[in-house]
N, C-alpha and C positions, 0 to 999 in steps of 0.2 A: 708767706713767712717770712718774708725779710721784709725790713722797715728801715730806711736810710732816710737823712735830712737830706741827700742830694737824691739825681734822677739814677746817679751809678748804683747799680747793686752789686754788692760783693758778692764773691763766688766761699759758697762754703768751705770747698775745698782748698780755698786759701785762707779763709778766714779762721777753720781748727786751729790748723797746724801753727798757725801765728799767736794763736790765743794759748796754745801749748807752749809755745817757746817764751811767751808772758810768764807763764805758771812754771816754769824749768827752772826760772831765775833762783828762788831758793832752793830747792834741792843742789842744784850746781853749787851755790855757796857754801851748802850746809858739807858735802859729801866732800867735793873734789881737795880740800887743805885738809881732811883728817890724815890721808898718810904724812904732812909736813908737820904734825901736832909735838914732836918730840926736838924738831930742830927749831921751831917756833919756840919751843921752853929755853932750846938752849941760847938760840939768837937773842934772846929777848931776856935772858938771868933772870929766868922763873921757873918754877916747878912746873910739874906735868899736870898736875888738877887744876891750875890756875889757866893753864894753855884750855883745857875741856871745858873749864867754865865756860868762854867763848862761845861753844854751842850753847847751853841755856839763857847763854845772855842775848845771842840772838834769836830764839825761839819766846823769850819773853819779851824782845822789842817788838817781833812779828807778830804777838796777839795782843798788844797796846796799839799796834798801829791798826790792825783791824777791828775793832770797837772805837775809835777814832774816827777812819775813812770808810768804815762801812754805810755808816746814814748819810756822809758826803758824797757818795755815789749815788744814792737815792734823788741829791738834791742838783748836785752839778753834774758838768760834762763828764762822762765816762771817758774818755779819750782823751783829754787835757790832762785826768785822775794816772789815768797810763801814764803817758809822756813825764810827768812831772814823778812818778815811781819810780820809771825805769832812769830817768835822769838822776835822781838821788840817788840809784845802787852804783852807777856808772861815777859819779863822783867818788863815795865813798869808797868802790874798787880801786880807783886811781890811787888815790892816798891813802891804802893798807899796807902798801911795799916801802911804804917811807917810815913806818912805826919805827921810834928807838924804842921803847918800853911799852908793859904788858898793860897798864891803864890805857895807852892809847889804843892801843888795838882792840880794848873791849869795848871803849867807846864808839869805835868807828863801826865795829860788829853790831853794835846795838843801831846805829843810826843807818846802817846799811839794810836792816831788815824792817826798821820801824818805816823808814818811807819807799821803800819797797813794795809793802802791803797795799800802799795805795793802787800799787800797776794791777796785784793780783786780788783784788778783793772785787773788784768790777767784774771778772771774766766769769765768775756762775749768771749773774745777773744778765751780760751781753746774751750768754749761750741761750739762756731763758727766752732773750727778745725773739732770736731767731728760731728757734726750736718750737717756742712755745708745749705743746703737750705733748711733745717731745724731747721735753728737757733732759730727762736721762741719756737718751742717744749722743745727744751733741757732748754730755760731760763725759760718756764712755769712750766718744772717738778723745776729748783734748786728754783723758787720763792715760788712754795706750799709750800716744803718743808720749805725752809726758813720763812715762814709766823708763822713757828709754834714759833718761838724765840722771838718776841714782844708779843706775846699772853700769852706767861706763863711767860716770864722776870720778871715784876715788882710782880707775886705775887711768884715767887723763892726769888726777893730781900726784898718782906716781910716777909718770912718766917725765911732766913738768920739771916734779922734783929731781931726778937722776939726769935730764937733759940739761936742765940749768941753776935752777933754785926757788925757795918756795915763794919770793915774789913774784916769778915765774906767773905762778896758780891764778895770783888777784888780776896780773895785766892779761892775763886769756878770758876770766870771766869782764872784765874791762871792753876786751874786743867783741866779746860777744854780747853784752849790753848796749853796745855802740848798733850791732848791728840789727839788734831788736828795736831798736830806738828807731832806725832809721827806716824799717818796713814796718813800725808802726804808726811814724807820720805820714808815711805813704799810703797806705793801706788800711789802716784800721777805722771804720768808719765812724760816724757820730751818728749816734741812734736817737730816730726821734719820740721820746718817749711822749704818752697821753697825761701830763700832768697838772692837774689843775693850778691855779693860783692860790688855793688851802692847802691844795697838797705840800706846795713847795715851803709852806711856813710852817709845815709841822715842825714842831723843837727836835733837836736831837733824841732826848728820853723818851719822846711819845711815840718815837719811831721803835724803839724798843722792847715801849709794852704792847704796841699791836703787834709785836710778833710773838711774844710769851703769853697773849691774852688766847690764844687760838690754842687749844687743848688737846686737836689731833697734833697739829705742830708743836707741841712741846715733848709729846711722843716721838714723836719722830726724831727731832733734835736729841732726846735722851736717845733714841735706835742709834743716830751718828755717834753720839758718843760712848758707848758702850761697844760698838764696834769697832771704835778708834783703840779704848783699851785692848782689847784685842790683838788687831794690829800693832799698838808699840810693844804691847809685852811680846811680841813675836821679834822684830827687831832688836828691843832690848837683850833677849834672853838666847836669842838664834847663834849666836857667836859661841858663847858656853855652851850650848847643849851638843851643838855639832864638836867642837872644837874641843873639849874638857869633858865631858859625860860619854859622849862617844867614839873622841878620841880621832876624827878622820882630820884628814892632812888639809892643809891649807889651802892646795890646788884642790881638793876634794869638794870643801866648803865654797871655795868659789863656785863652783859646781853646780852644786846645790843649791846654793844663794840664786843663782844665773836661773835656774830650772824653777823656782819658785816666781821670779818678775814675769817669766813666760807664762807663769802658770793666772797670774793676774791681768797680762795682758791678754790671755785668752778670753776668761771671764769675760772683760769688756768689751772684748771681741763679737761674743756669742749676745753679751746683752743687746748693742749696736742692732743686730741684728732680729732679736727677737722682741724687743719693750715696745717697738711702735705698735707691733697687734696684740700685742699681752697687757701691756700698760705698766706704771714702774710698781704699784703695787702687789701684782702678780709675778712679777720679777724680782721683787724684794720675798719674798716666801718664799719662791724658789730656792734661791740664795740661801733662805735663813733655813729650811728644812735640810739641805744638802749641810750647812754650817754646822746644825745640829748632831746631822749623823757624825761628820768628820771630828768634832772636837772630841762628841764621846767616845769614840774612835782614839782618836791622839791621848786622852785621858787613861784609857783602860790598856793602851800600849804599854805606856808609862808605867803604869800602874803595879804592871804585870811582869816590869822590864823586861819587854821583847825586844828585842833585835834590830838593828835601827832602819832598816827596810820599812817596818811598821811606822816608825814615826814619821818617814817622807811619805808616805803612801797616805799619813795622814792628812799629812801637813797642808800640801799642794791642793786637793781639791778644799779644804780648808781656809786657803787664803785666796784661792779665786772665787768663792761663797761669798768672805765675806767683803771684797773688792765687790761686786755684787750688790750685797746688801748696803752697803755705804752710798755709791750712786746714787742708787735710786731713791735712800730716805734721804739725799738732800736734794734730788730732784723734785721729790714729793714735797720738801720746807718750799722750795723756791717758786714753786707752781702758785703756792696759797697764798704771797705777797707780792706782785704783779710791781706794785711799787714802791714796797722797801726789800726789795731781792738782795742791797747792798748790805742792809741790815741783817738780814738773814744770812749772809754769808759771814760777816763780822761773828754774827752767834755763835753758828755753827763750828766757825773754824778757831773760834778764841777757847769754847767750850773741847774742842777736840784736844787742843795742843795740852790744855789744863787739866784735863783727862786723863792724855795719855803720859803728862809730865809724873802721873803717880803710878804707874804699869813698874819703874825702876825701885821704889820705896816698897811698893807690897811684893816685889820676886824678893827684895833683900831679905823682909820681915817673914817670909816661911822659906829660905833660905836652906834645903838640905843636903845640898850636892849632887842633888839630882835633877831630871828634868819634871818629875810629877808636879812643882810649883806653879811653872811654865806650863803648864798642860792642864795645869784645875783650873790656872785663872783665866786662860781661853773658854773653857768650858764655864766656866762660871759667865762670863762676860755676855757668850751667845744665850744663856739662858737668861740673863738679864732684857737683851734683845727680844725675845720668841713672849718674856711676857708682855713688853711695851707692844708690841702688836696683838698680843691675844686681845688687851685692855680695847686696842681701835678698831676691832674687828669686831668683839660681844657688843660697844659703844653703837657702833656701824649698825646690827643687828637690833638694835633694841630700837633708835630712831626708826626702821623701816616695818 
């Protein structure tokens, strides 16, 4: 299952946490500074919306980076790209505490996201190289470890803000990236890929054409997009739903949010246990069936203005099941393109962030001061995933 360019065989128990630590760069960079936004606005003599725009700037830079670096990951050394990406993230993190205006802050956040994508875009392809047909298992392990980052990042940021300053948040990010960089240099192997000379000459745009020309892959990519819309709908709306609609306290909100993260991690753990025997397509369908039922329950609970407990009991299985759909759809796409895994990762990531950005405007358009638009968007997103997967199933049956 493992194939390195040296005789040293890397342990998957070491490789997966290392890859997860690389993937955690962006969640940490996004979530750690959130508590510092009001102080940043005051320090940089700007208003809060301008500081909030730094989050959109970061996501935009990250998506652009994926588009550029995805095809490069199929052609050049993945190890060198990770080193380049983490080093760029480190440099930007070190410079951010010294900014004196919002323009400098936004520019460095863009650079931080853009260059760091060179490191993260190679991770799914590297997992595919080592896990082959069990790619979904490897992705689930990495996702399970990586989810610790967004769960603890805001708390870390708050502690650093109280203990020292907003600048300390970026110094800690710098320290984290130094540790990751040293571990990457020491332990991340170079993967020996069976690329032909012709494959290395394939152009940037041709690699994207190869990915989009596969009909089944297009439907699985659409599945990943729609399930991401549901996920971003949750991220966007859940503070409003819990804090404003159901009027829970900030403490209880943090408990409910943490329980949901545990549900996501549990789903990934279950997937690692079963996907080797059942296969990614079957596990995707298991997750999809549960998400259809849970999203319907969530929609009905809010349509009939039922108590909070019904929303909570619907959200927990729903978020767990959509994470199972997401990881298996990604694995199915990656396994179709052994020589274009970086490009496929770029396509998935860019479209995922793109569709996720629509969650806010959609929820704003249908706003009615209740949780119903949120529940409706979750339900419709899941139904669109079901449609994509039914087309794949009927097409496969037609060929047999």
